[in-house]
SEGUTI-748702 format. One record per residue: x, y, z of N, C-alpha, C, O in turn; residue in three letters; residue number from 1. Coordinates in steps of 0.02 Angstrom, whole numbers, plus 32768, in hexadecimal, padded with zeros to 4 digits. Each point is the difference from the previous one (the first is absolute). Layout:
// residues N
REC  n_u  n_v  n_w ca_u ca_v ca_w  c_u  c_v  c_w  o_u  o_v  o_w code pos
REC    X    Y    Z    X    Y    Z    X    Y    Z    X    Y    Z  ALA NUM
...
//
This chain:
// residues 96
REC  n_u  n_v  n_w ca_u ca_v ca_w  c_u  c_v  c_w  o_u  o_v  o_w code pos
REC 3651 3B48 5196 7FDD 7FDC 7FD5 8022 7FBC 7FEF 803D 7FFF 7FFC  MET   1
REC 7FA2 7FC8 7FFB 8010 7FC2 7FED 8028 7FFA 7FC6 8025 7FCF 7FFD  ILE   2
REC 7FD8 805B 7FD3 801D 7FF9 7FBA 8040 802A 7FFA 801E 8005 7FCB  ASN   3
REC 7FFB 801D 8077 8042 8025 7FFF 8039 7FD7 800D 7FFE 7FD0 8027  GLN   4
REC 8035 8041 7FBA 8047 7FE7 8018 8017 8028 8037 8017 8037 7FF4  ILE   5
REC 7FE5 7FB2 8049 8014 8026 803B 804F 7FF3 800C 801B 7FCC 7FED  THR   6
REC 8005 8067 8032 8045 7FFB 800C 8013 7FB9 8028 803A 7FEA 7FFC  PRO   7
REC 7F99 7FF8 8024 8010 7FCE 8028 7FFA 7FC2 7FCC 8026 7FD0 8006  GLU   8
REC 7FAB 8030 7FC6 7FF6 7FCC 7FCF 8045 7FFC 7FD2 8020 7FCE 7FED  LYS   9
REC 7FE9 806C 8008 803D 800A 7FCE 8044 7FE4 8023 802D 7FE2 7FE3  LEU  10
REC 7FD0 802E 8060 8045 7FEC 8029 7FFE 7FBA 8000 8034 7FE0 7FFB  LYS  11
REC 7F8F 7FFF 800A 8005 7FB7 800A 800C 7FDC 7FBE 801B 7FC9 7FFE  HIS  12
REC 7FD1 8056 7FD1 800D 7FEC 7FB5 804F 8005 7FF8 801E 7FD1 7FE6  SER  13
REC 8001 8061 802F 8049 8011 7FFA 801F 7FBF 8025 802A 7FDC 7FE4  PHE  14
REC 7FC0 8019 8056 8021 7FC9 802A 7FFC 7FBB 7FE5 8031 7FDB 8000  GLU  15
REC 7F90 8011 7FE6 7FFE 7FB8 7FE4 8028 8004 7FC2 802A 7FD4 7FFA  ILE  16
REC 7FD2 805A 7FD5 802C 7FF8 7FBE 804A 8004 8018 8024 7FD3 7FEA  THR  17
REC 7FF6 8056 803C 8048 8005 800D 8016 7FC4 8023 8039 7FEB 7FFB  GLU  18
REC 7F91 7FF3 802E 8013 7FC5 801F 800A 7FBF 7FD1 8026 7FD2 800E  LYS  19
REC 7FB0 8031 7FB8 7FFA 7FD3 7FCC 8040 8001 7FDC 8020 7FCE 7FF0  ALA  20
REC 7FF3 807B 8003 8040 8006 7FD3 803C 7FEC 8028 8033 7FEC 7FE3  LEU  21
REC 7FC9 8018 805D 8037 7FE9 8028 8005 7FB6 8001 8038 7FE6 8005  ALA  22
REC 7F91 7FF3 7FF5 7FFB 7FB5 8004 801E 7FE7 7FBD 8025 7FCF 8005  THR  23
REC 7FD3 8049 7FBF 800A 7FDB 7FC4 804D 7FFA 7FF8 8025 802D 8012  VAL  24
REC 7FF4 7F96 7FD2 8037 7FF4 7FEC 8001 7FDD 7FB4 7FDC 7FD1 7FEF  GLU  25
REC 804D 804B 7FEF 8001 7FE3 7FBB 8014 7FAC 8004 802D 7FE8 8022  ILE  26
REC 7FA9 7FFA 7FB7 8003 7FBA 800C 801D 7FDE 7FC2 7FF1 7FC6 7FF3  ALA  27
REC 8039 805E 7FE6 8017 7FDE 7FBA 8050 800A 8000 801D 802A 8022  LEU  28
REC 7FFE 7FAD 7FB7 8049 8007 7FF0 8016 8043 7FF5 7FDA 8025 7FE0  PRO  29
REC 8060 7FF4 8036 801E 803B 7FE2 8010 8006 7FB7 8016 7FCE 7FE4  ALA  30
REC 7FE2 8068 7FFB 8016 8015 7FBC 7FD5 7FD1 7FCE 8016 7FE7 7FCC  LYS  31
REC 7FAB 8011 804C 7FD3 7FE5 7FD1 7FC8 802C 7FE5 7FF6 8037 801C  THR  32
REC 7FE5 7FB6 7FAE 7FCE 802E 7FEB 7FCF 800D 803B 7FEE 8038 8012  HIS  33
REC 8000 7F8E 8008 7FC8 8009 8036 8017 8020 8036 7FD6 8020 8020  LEU  34
REC 806B 7FE0 7FF7 8013 802B 802E 8006 8045 7FF8 8001 8025 8031  GLU  35
REC 8004 7FF2 7F89 7FF7 8042 7FE9 7FB9 8017 8012 7FF3 8036 801C  LYS  36
REC 7FDF 7F9B 7FD1 7FB8 8006 7FFF 7FEC 8017 804E 7FE1 8033 800E  THR  37
REC 8037 7F9B 8024 7FF0 8011 804B 801D 803A 8014 7FE4 8021 802C  ALA  38
REC 805A 7FF8 7FB8 801D 8044 8013 7FD4 8037 7FEB 7FF2 802D 8027  ILE  39
REC 7FF8 7FD0 7F9A 7FCB 802B 7FDF 7FC4 800C 802E 7FEA 8037 8012  ASP  40
REC 7FFA 7F7F 8001 7FCC 800D 802A 8006 802E 8040 7FDE 8032 800E  PHE  41
REC 8059 7FAE 8017 8015 802F 8033 800D 804C 7FFA 7FEB 8025 802C  LEU  42
REC 8031 7FEF 7FA5 7FFC 8041 7FEA 7FC6 8027 7FF1 7FF8 803B 8010  GLU  43
REC 7FDE 7F9F 7FCE 7FBE 801C 7FFC 7FDC 8005 803D 7FE2 8034 800B  MET  44
REC 801D 7FA0 801F 7FE7 8006 804A 801A 803C 8023 7FDA 802E 8013  ALA  45
REC 8065 7FD2 7FF6 8025 803E 801F 7FEC 803F 7FE4 7FF0 802D 8026  THR  46
REC 800F 7FDC 7F96 7FED 803C 7FE3 7FB4 8013 800B 7FF2 803C 8002  ASN  47
REC 7FE0 7F99 8004 7FC1 800D 8015 7FF7 8014 8047 7FD1 8023 8010  TYR  48
REC 805D 7FC5 801D 7FFF 8011 8045 801C 8048 8003 7FE5 802C 8020  ILE  49
REC 804D 7FDB 7FC1 8014 8044 7FF8 7FD3 803E 7FE5 8006 8039 8014  GLU  50
REC 7FD1 7FB2 7FC0 7FC7 802A 7FE2 7FC8 8008 802F 7FDD 8033 7FFF  ASP  51
REC 8017 7F94 8031 7FDB 8009 8032 8012 8030 8034 7FD7 8025 801A  ALA  52
REC 8065 7FD9 7FF5 801E 8036 8032 7FF6 8049 7FE0 7FED 802E 8023  LYS  53
REC 8020 7FD9 7FA4 8000 803E 7FD9 7FB0 8014 800A 7FF0 8035 801C  HIS  54
REC 7FE7 7FA3 7FCD 7FB7 8016 8007 7FEF 800F 8040 7FDE 8032 800B  PHE  55
REC 8035 7FA4 802B 7FED 8010 8052 801A 8047 8012 7FE0 8028 8022  GLU  56
REC 8062 7FE2 7FC0 8011 8044 801A 7FD8 8038 7FE0 7FF5 8035 801E  LYS  57
REC 7FF7 7FC0 7FAB 7FD2 8034 7FDA 7FB6 7FFD 801A 7FD2 8021 7FE8  LYS  58
REC 8027 7FAF 8051 7FBB 7FFD 801B 7FCE 7FDA 7FCA 7FC3 8004 8008  GLY  59
REC 8055 7FDC 7FC8 7FD5 7FDC 7FD5 7FFB 7FB9 800D 801E 7FD9 7FDB  ASP  60
REC 7FB8 8010 8061 7FFD 7FC1 801D 7FE3 7FCE 7FCE 800E 7FC5 8004  PHE  61
REC 7FCB 8051 7FD1 7FDE 7FD1 7FD5 8039 7FE5 7FCF 800A 7FC4 8003  VAL  62
REC 8015 805B 7FDA 803B 7FF9 7FD4 8034 7FD5 8028 8017 7FCD 7FE7  ASN  63
REC 7FFC 8047 8055 802B 7FDB 801D 7FE4 7FC1 8019 8026 7FD0 8002  ALA  64
REC 7F9B 8028 8013 7FE9 7FB6 8007 8008 7FE1 7FC8 801A 7FC8 8005  PHE  65
REC 7FD4 804E 7FBC 7FFE 7FDA 7FC2 8044 7FE5 7FF1 8007 7FC6 7FEF  GLY  66
REC 802D 8068 8017 8047 7FF6 7FF1 801A 7FC1 8031 8027 7FD6 7FEA  ALA  67
REC 7FC2 8028 8057 800C 7FD0 8029 7FE3 7FBB 7FE9 8020 7FCC 8007  LEU  68
REC 7FA1 8036 7FDD 7FE9 7FBE 7FEB 801D 7FEC 7FBF 7FFF 7FC4 7FF4  TYR  69
REC 801E 8069 7FDC 8025 7FEC 7FCA 8047 7FE1 801E 8016 7FCB 7FE8  TYR  70
REC 8007 804D 8041 8039 7FEB 801A 7FF9 7FB9 801C 8026 7FD3 7FEF  ALA  71
REC 7FA3 8026 8040 7FF6 7FAF 801E 7FF0 7FD8 7FBF 8019 7FC8 7FFC  HIS  72
REC 7FC3 804D 7FD6 7FF2 7FDA 7FC9 803B 7FE6 7FD7 8000 7FC9 7FE4  ALA  73
REC 8033 8062 8019 803E 7FE7 7FDB 8024 7FCC 802D 8022 7FD3 7FE6  TRP  74
REC 7FD7 8032 8059 8022 7FD2 8030 7FD9 7FB8 8001 801B 7FC8 8001  LEU  75
REC 7FA3 8046 7FFE 7FDC 7FC6 8006 8002 7FD4 7FB9 8005 7FC3 7FFF  ASP  76
REC 7FF6 8062 7FCD 8005 7FDD 7FBD 8047 7FE5 8000 7FFE 7FCA 7FE3  ALA  77
REC 8038 8042 802F 803E 7FE6 8003 7FFF 7FC2 802E 8018 7FC9 7FF1  GLY  78
REC 7FC5 8047 8050 7FFF 7FC5 8029 7FD2 7FB6 7FCF 8011 7FC5 7FFE  ALA  79
REC 7FC0 8056 7FE7 7FD4 7FCF 7FE3 8026 7FE4 7FC3 7FF8 7FC5 7FF2  ARG  80
REC 802E 805D 7FED 802B 7FE9 7FCA 803B 7FD1 8014 801B 7FD8 7FD9  LEU  81
REC 7FF6 8030 8066 8036 7FD2 801E 8046 802D 7FF5 8036 7FE2 8003  GLY  82
REC 7FC8 8065 7FF1 803B 8027 7FFD 8016 800A 8044 803C 800A 800C  LEU  83
REC 7F9D 7FF4 801E 8022 8016 8047 7FE1 7FBE 8031 7FCE 7FDF 7FF2  PHE  84
REC 8058 801A 8042 7FF3 7FD8 8030 7FE7 802D 8037 8023 802C 8018  ASP  85
REC 7F9D 7FC6 7FFA 7FE8 8021 8034 7FE1 7FD8 8036 7FC9 800E 8019  VAL  86
REC 8060 7FBC 7FF9 7FFF 7FD4 8032 7FB7 7FE6 800F 7FEE 7FF2 8039  LYS  87
REC 7FEE 800A 7F95 7FB3 7FE7 8004 7FD7 8028 802A 7FD2 7FEA 8022  HIS  88
REC 8041 8056 7FDC 7FD8 8037 8026 7FBF 8010 7FE6 7FFF 802C 7FD4  ASP  89
REC 7FCB 7FBA 803C 7FC0 8005 7FE1 7FDA 8032 801C 7FC8 800F 7FEC  SER  90
REC 805A 8010 804A 7FE1 8041 801D 8012 803D 7FD1 7FD6 802B 7FF1  ASP  91
REC 8068 7FD5 7FFA 8010 803C 7FD9 7FFC 7FF3 7FB7 8000 8030 7FD9  LEU  92
REC 7FFC 7F91 8011 7FFB 7FEF 7FB9 7FC9 7FC8 7FF0 7FED 7FD6 8029  PHE  93
REC 8000 802E 7FA2 7FCE 7FC9 7FE3 8028 7FC1 7FE1 8005 7FF0 7FC5  THR  94
REC 8018 7FEE 8077 8022 7FC8 7FEE 7FE7 7FC4 8023 7FDB 8007 8030  VAL  95
REC 8036 7FBD 7FBA 7FE9 7FC4 802B 7FBB 7FF7 7FFC 7FE5 7FD2 8020  ASP  96
//
């Protein structure tokens, strides 16, 4: 069906989100409030990726897919706010 989350679609979403996570670098001076915020955004994204893996193992592809979208949203929001340097990668992030 067209409305199903297939294993292939989920795998593709994992690949994109994990690539985005590997791309981000904190773009702020160390030991500042905003650096702490950037770290928090990274932790949230990482936690949602771990949640997605948990759901995938349970066969719950819908929640796994949703968790990946939350993870990517945290990364994208951090990029948009200037917390992360993403090298102007407008394929993975909504920047530029």
